[in-house]
Structures are given as structure tokens and as C-alpha cells.
C-alpha positions in Angstrom: -143.5 -34.1 26.4 -141.5 -35.3 29.8 -138.7 -33.4 28.3 -140.6 -30.2 28.0 -141.8 -30.8 31.6 -138.5 -31.1 32.8 -137.4 -28.1 31.2 -140.5 -26.2 32.7 -139.5 -27.4 36.2 -135.9 -26.7 35.9 -136.8 -23.4 34.5 -136.3 -20.2 36.8 -139.4 -18.8 35.2 -142.5 -19.4 37.2 -144.7 -21.7 35.1 -147.8 -19.6 36.2 -145.9 -16.5 34.6 -145.7 -18.4 31.3 -149.3 -19.1 31.5 -150.2 -15.7 32.0 -148.3 -14.8 28.9 -149.7 -17.4 27.0 -153.4 -16.0 27.9 -152.1 -12.6 27.0 -151.0 -14.1 23.6 -154.4 -15.8 23.2 -156.2 -12.5 23.8 -154.1 -10.8 21.2 -155.0 -13.4 18.5 -158.3 -14.1 19.4 -160.2 -11.6 21.5 -163.4 -12.2 23.0 -165.7 -9.8 20.9 -169.1 -9.8 19.4 -171.3 -12.6 20.6 -168.6 -13.9 22.5 -167.9 -11.3 24.6 -171.0 -11.4 27.1 -170.4 -15.3 27.5 -166.8 -14.3 28.6 -168.0 -11.6 31.0 -170.4 -14.0 32.4 -167.6 -16.6 32.8 -165.6 -14.1 34.6 -168.5 -13.0 36.9 -169.0 -16.6 37.8 -165.2 -17.8 38.3 -164.8 -14.6 40.6 -167.7 -15.6 42.4 -166.5 -19.0 43.0 -162.9 -17.7 43.9 -164.3 -15.8 46.7 -166.7 -18.5 48.2 -163.6 -20.5 48.5 -161.8 -17.8 50.2 -164.7 -17.7 52.5 -164.9 -21.4 53.3 -161.2 -21.6 53.9 -160.5 -19.1 56.1 -161.1 -19.7 59.9 -162.7 -16.9 62.1 -160.7 -18.1 65.1 -157.4 -17.6 63.2 -158.4 -14.1 62.4 -159.3 -13.1 65.8 -156.5 -14.5 67.6 -154.0 -12.5 65.3 -155.9 -9.5 65.6 -154.7 -9.4 69.4 -151.3 -8.3 68.3 -152.6 -5.1 67.6 -149.0 -3.3 66.8 -147.8 -6.0 64.1 -151.1 -5.5 62.8 -151.0 -2.0 62.4 -147.5 -1.7 61.1 -148.6 -4.1 58.1 -151.9 -1.9 57.6 -149.9 1.1 57.4 -147.5 -0.6 55.0 -150.2 -1.8 52.9 -152.7 1.2 52.7 -150.3 4.3 53.6 -146.8 3.3 52.4 -147.8 1.7 49.4 -150.1 4.7 48.1 -147.4 7.4 49.0 -144.9 5.6 46.7 -147.3 5.3 43.9 -148.5 8.8 43.9 -144.9 9.9 44.0 -144.2 7.5 41.0 -147.0 8.8 39.2 -145.8 12.6 39.7 -142.6 11.9 38.6 -143.3 10.0 35.4 -146.3 11.6 34.2 -144.4 12.9 31.2 -142.6 9.6 30.1 -145.3 7.0 30.5 -148.8 6.2 29.1 -151.6 7.5 31.3 -153.4 4.2 31.6 -149.8 2.5 33.1 -149.5 5.5 35.4 -153.0 4.4 36.8 -152.1 1.0 37.1 -148.9 1.7 39.1 -151.0 3.9 41.8 -153.7 1.2 41.4 -151.2 -1.5 42.3 -150.0 0.4 45.5 -153.8 0.7 46.5 -154.5 -3.0 46.6 -154.6 -5.3 49.6 -151.9 -7.9 50.5 -152.0 -11.5 49.4 -153.0 -14.4 51.4 -151.5 -17.8 50.3 -148.1 -16.3 49.4 -147.7 -14.3 52.5 -148.8 -17.1 54.7 -146.5 -19.6 52.8 -143.1 -17.4 52.8 -143.6 -16.3 56.4 -143.9 -20.3 57.1 -140.7 -21.0 54.9 -139.0 -18.1 56.6 -140.1 -19.5 60.2 -141.7 -16.5 61.2 -145.1 -15.8 62.8 -147.5 -17.6 60.3 -150.9 -17.3 63.0 -150.1 -13.4 62.7 -149.2 -13.6 59.0 -152.7 -15.4 58.6 -154.7 -12.6 60.3 -152.8 -9.8 58.8 -153.2 -11.0 55.2 -156.9 -12.1 55.7 -157.9 -9.0 57.3 -156.3 -6.9 54.8 -157.9 -8.7 52.0 -161.5 -8.3 53.8 -161.0 -4.5 54.5 -159.2 -3.9 50.8 -162.8 -4.7 49.3 -163.8 -1.2 50.9 -160.6 0.2 51.1 -159.3 0.0 47.8 -162.4 1.3 45.7 -162.4 4.3 48.4 -158.8 5.0 47.7 -159.4 4.4 43.8 -162.3 7.2 44.1 -160.0 9.3 46.0 -157.0 9.2 44.4 -157.9 8.5 40.9 -160.9 10.2 40.4 -160.9 10.9 36.6 -159.5 7.4 35.9 -162.0 5.2 37.3 -165.7 4.3 37.3 -165.2 5.3 41.2 -166.8 4.7 44.3 -170.3 4.7 43.1 -173.4 2.9 44.1 -173.3 0.4 41.0 -169.9 -0.4 41.6 -170.4 -0.9 45.4 -173.2 -3.4 44.1 -171.1 -5.0 41.8 -168.6 -5.5 44.8 -170.8 -6.7 47.0 -172.6 -9.2 44.5 -169.4 -10.5 43.0 -167.1 -10.4 46.3 -168.5 -10.0 49.6 -171.8 -12.1 49.1 -169.9 -15.4 47.9 -167.3 -15.0 50.6 -170.0 -14.7 53.3 -171.9 -17.6 52.1 -168.4 -19.5 51.8 -168.1 -18.6 55.6 -171.5 -20.0 56.2 -170.4 -23.2 54.3 -167.1 -23.4 56.2 -168.7 -25.8 59.0 -169.5 -28.5 56.1 -166.6 -28.2 53.5 -163.9 -26.4 55.1 -162.1 -29.4 56.2 -162.8 -31.0 52.9 -161.1 -28.1 50.9 -158.2 -28.2 53.0 -157.8 -31.6 52.3 -158.2 -30.9 48.4 -155.9 -27.9 48.0 -155.1 -28.7 44.5 -158.8 -28.0 43.7 -158.9 -24.2 45.3 -155.6 -23.8 43.5 -156.9 -24.6 40.3 -160.0 -22.1 40.9 -157.5 -19.6 42.6 -155.0 -19.4 39.3 -157.6 -20.3 36.5 -160.1 -17.7 37.8 -157.2 -15.1 37.2 -156.4 -16.3 34.1 -160.1 -15.8 32.7 -160.4 -12.4 33.9 -156.8 -11.5 32.2 -158.0 -13.1 29.1 -161.4 -10.8 29.1 -159.6 -7.7 30.3 -156.8 -7.9 27.5 -159.1 -8.9 25.0 -161.2 -5.4 25.5 -158.0 -3.6 25.6 -157.1 -5.5 22.2 -160.4 -4.8 20.5 -160.2 -1.0 21.8 -156.8 -0.5 20.3 -154.8 0.4 23.5 -151.8 -1.8 23.1 -150.6 0.3 20.1 -149.6 2.9 22.9 -147.3 0.6 24.6 -143.8 0.1 23.6 -141.4 -2.3 24.7 -139.5 0.1 26.5 -142.3 1.2 28.5 -142.7 -2.5 29.7 -139.1 -2.5 30.6 -139.8 0.7 32.6 -142.4 -0.8 34.3 -140.6 -4.0 35.6 -137.9 -1.9 36.9 -140.3 -0.1 38.6 -142.0 -2.9 40.3 -138.7 -3.9 41.5 -137.9 -0.5 42.9 -141.2 -0.4 44.8 -140.8 -4.1 46.1 -137.6 -2.9 47.4 -138.4 0.3 49.2 -141.3 -1.3 50.9 -139.2 -4.2 52.1 -136.5 -2.1 53.5 -138.9 0.3 55.2 -140.8 -2.7 56.9 -137.4 -4.5 57.6 -136.1 -1.1 59.2 -139.5 -0.2 61.2 -139.4 -3.7 62.6 -136.3 -3.8 63.9 -136.7 -0.1 65.0 -139.8 -1.0 67.1 -138.2 -3.9 68.8 -140.3 -6.7 67.1 -139.0 -10.2 67.5 -137.4 -11.8 63.9 -140.6 -13.8 63.8 -142.6 -10.8 63.8 -140.4 -8.9 61.4 -140.8 -12.0 59.1 -144.8 -11.6 59.2 -144.4 -7.8 58.8 -142.2 -7.8 55.8 -143.9 -10.6 53.7 -147.6 -9.4 54.4 -146.5 -5.4 54.2 -144.9 -6.1 51.1 -147.5 -8.0 48.8 -150.1 -7.1 46.8 -153.1 -9.3 45.7 -153.3 -10.1 41.7 -156.1 -12.7 42.6 -158.4 -9.8 44.3 -156.9 -6.9 42.3 -157.6 -8.0 38.9 -161.3 -8.7 39.3 -161.8 -5.4 41.2 -160.2 -3.7 38.2 -163.0 -5.1 35.8 -165.4 -3.2 38.3 -163.6 0.0 39.0 -162.4 1.0 35.4 -163.5 1.3 32.3 -163.2 -2.0 30.1 -161.3 -0.8 27.3 -158.5 0.5 29.9 -158.3 -2.5 32.1 -155.9 -4.5 30.5 -153.1 -1.9 30.5 -154.1 -0.8 34.0 -153.5 -4.2 35.4 -150.1 -4.7 33.7 -148.4 -3.2 36.2 -149.9 -5.7 38.7 -149.4 -8.7 37.1 -145.6 -7.9 36.6 -145.3 -6.7 40.4 -146.9 -10.2 41.3 -144.2 -12.2 39.6 -141.5 -9.7 41.1 -143.0 -10.2 44.4 -142.8 -14.1 44.1 -139.1 -14.2 43.0 -137.6 -11.8 45.3 -139.8 -13.1 48.5 -138.8 -16.5 47.8 -135.0 -15.7 47.8 -135.6 -13.6 51.0 -137.6 -16.4 52.8 -134.8 -19.0 52.3 -132.5 -16.2 53.6 -134.5 -15.5 56.9 -134.9 -19.4 57.0 -130.7 -20.1 56.6 -130.4 -17.4 59.4 -132.6 -19.1 61.8 -131.1 -22.5 61.3 -127.6 -20.7 62.3 -129.0 -19.2 65.3 -130.6 -23.1 66.7 -126.9 -24.3 65.8 -125.1 -21.8 67.5 -127.4 -22.2 70.7 -126.8 -26.2 70.5 -123.0 -25.3 70.4 -123.0 -23.2 73.5 -125.1 -25.6 75.2 
């Protein structure tokens, strides 16, 4: 067992990716169907509600309001998340329509309509020695606004592929996402500090809820037989497209940050917050916005993009940090 653990720790592959792959394999072998499907659906609803309750309980309103004062940074990050990304997604959809399955193309566009992540955006900004308060504000506000903006964009840009921004979808989002978040904010004075001291608990809930949603989504796809339409070549193409989208956005946000005269610390926050997409929020939302049998394939580009952004941004964060250390050393020598 210790040898296996050592191999996992030394592997360049994120262990969470291995867990996601294992979850997909479990759904392929033992999909939730028949009497098990209502149980899986109820478990998913509870897990998502708990996830957003913990988000609300951990988020400091003071940090959000202080970060909003840096409106130029927030505006550029918002433009990258909800304007640049969708333009790229729609462009790829138009170019690749004859070559990829419909649900995969929908998934690529859906990926581009999602808000930024919270944890990894802040973590990478911190590692790179960037503007952490601005990153905290940007990622948090992106997630809050994304609960409304993403369904609206899905309804406008993917009208024939989704349930859309209907009253029922809005009600489901309110009950499963917004209400638990508001309750979490109300409970924050009582449990916020405790949660910050027990980050392992929130991490388990964070990742566990996503694994549960992935299992339910891929089970529905397996029962409906949608996976027979996806080849290994299609999977490789989606991975390459994920890397391409990520590279385009990182290049664009870096160029815009420097062109507009932002400091290096601000540039770091813009690049990391403006290039991320939230799998933790995106997969649960997909189960509300899209037909159940299609969700598995639609969230596949998001799962691949999530892993790509972790690998690429970890490398980029280390490079930023190394450049900052060189700057500090140069100043010390000059003094």
C-alpha cells in the first residue's frame, strides 16, 4: 500500500483525475438505473446543496467589497470570463460542427460560459505572489454572478440543446445553489472560523460532491447509450481543444494586462482568475440546464479543461514566483 501511495504522489497525473476516471468507470460498469436512480438523484441534490452552503459559510463579504474597488481589474477579468471565452467557444463550434458529436460541441460552448473557479484561482495567485485580495473578490463575484449569467447565456447561445432559463430551471438553481449559499452566509459568523481551521472537511465535500454528480451524469449517459457515439479520436481532439482555448485566453489576458499598464501582481490575478472555469459549479448546473441523458458528454470538455488548467497554471504560477524572486534579488544586489 505504501508503495502504491508513493507512486501516486510521484505521478505527474493529478490524483483527483484518477478518481474522476475511476468514477466514470464505475458508472460504465454499474450505472444508476431503475430503483437506484432516484436515490442517486437525491444524493446529488443534497451534495450540491451542502457544497454551496460551505461556499457561503467560507466567503467573507468584506473581502468581496474591498476587491470590488479595483474595478479595472475586475472588469477585465469579467470580460475574459463572460465575453472572450464565449466568443472562442462559439467560434470553435462553428468550425468543428461537421467533425465532432453535437453534445461535445455543446459541451465546449457550455465550458466557455461558466464562471471562474474560487479555490484554484486564489491558490495559484498566492503561489505566484499576485494580488490575492483582488483574486478572491474576482473569483467569488464571478461565481455569484455566474449562477444567473451562465443560465442566461446558455438559453441565448444554446437554445436548442438545453432546458434553458425557464422558471423551473431558475427555481432549481435557487433551491439547490442560491438558497444554500445564502444560508451559509447567514451561518458564517457561527461556523466560518471553524471551517477555515478544518479545510480537509470542505475539500472532501468539494471533491466528493463533484464525483457524485459525475457518477450520476455518466450513469444517465450510459443508460441512454450516448457513449457509443464518442471515439478515442474525438476524446483526443477535445483535449487538444481544451489546451488551445486555455492558451488563447492566457495569452489574451497577459497581453491586455500589460497593454493596459497593470502591475505584475494585478496581471497575475487577472491571468489566473480570467482563464479558469469552475467544474465544481459547472457540473451541478449542467444537470439542471441540460437533458439528463446528454449531461455526461456535455460535461466531458469541462472535466478535461479542468485538468488542463491545473497543470498549465501550476507551471505558470511557479514561473511567476521565480521571476518575482529574481526581481527581489536584483534589488537587493543594487542596494
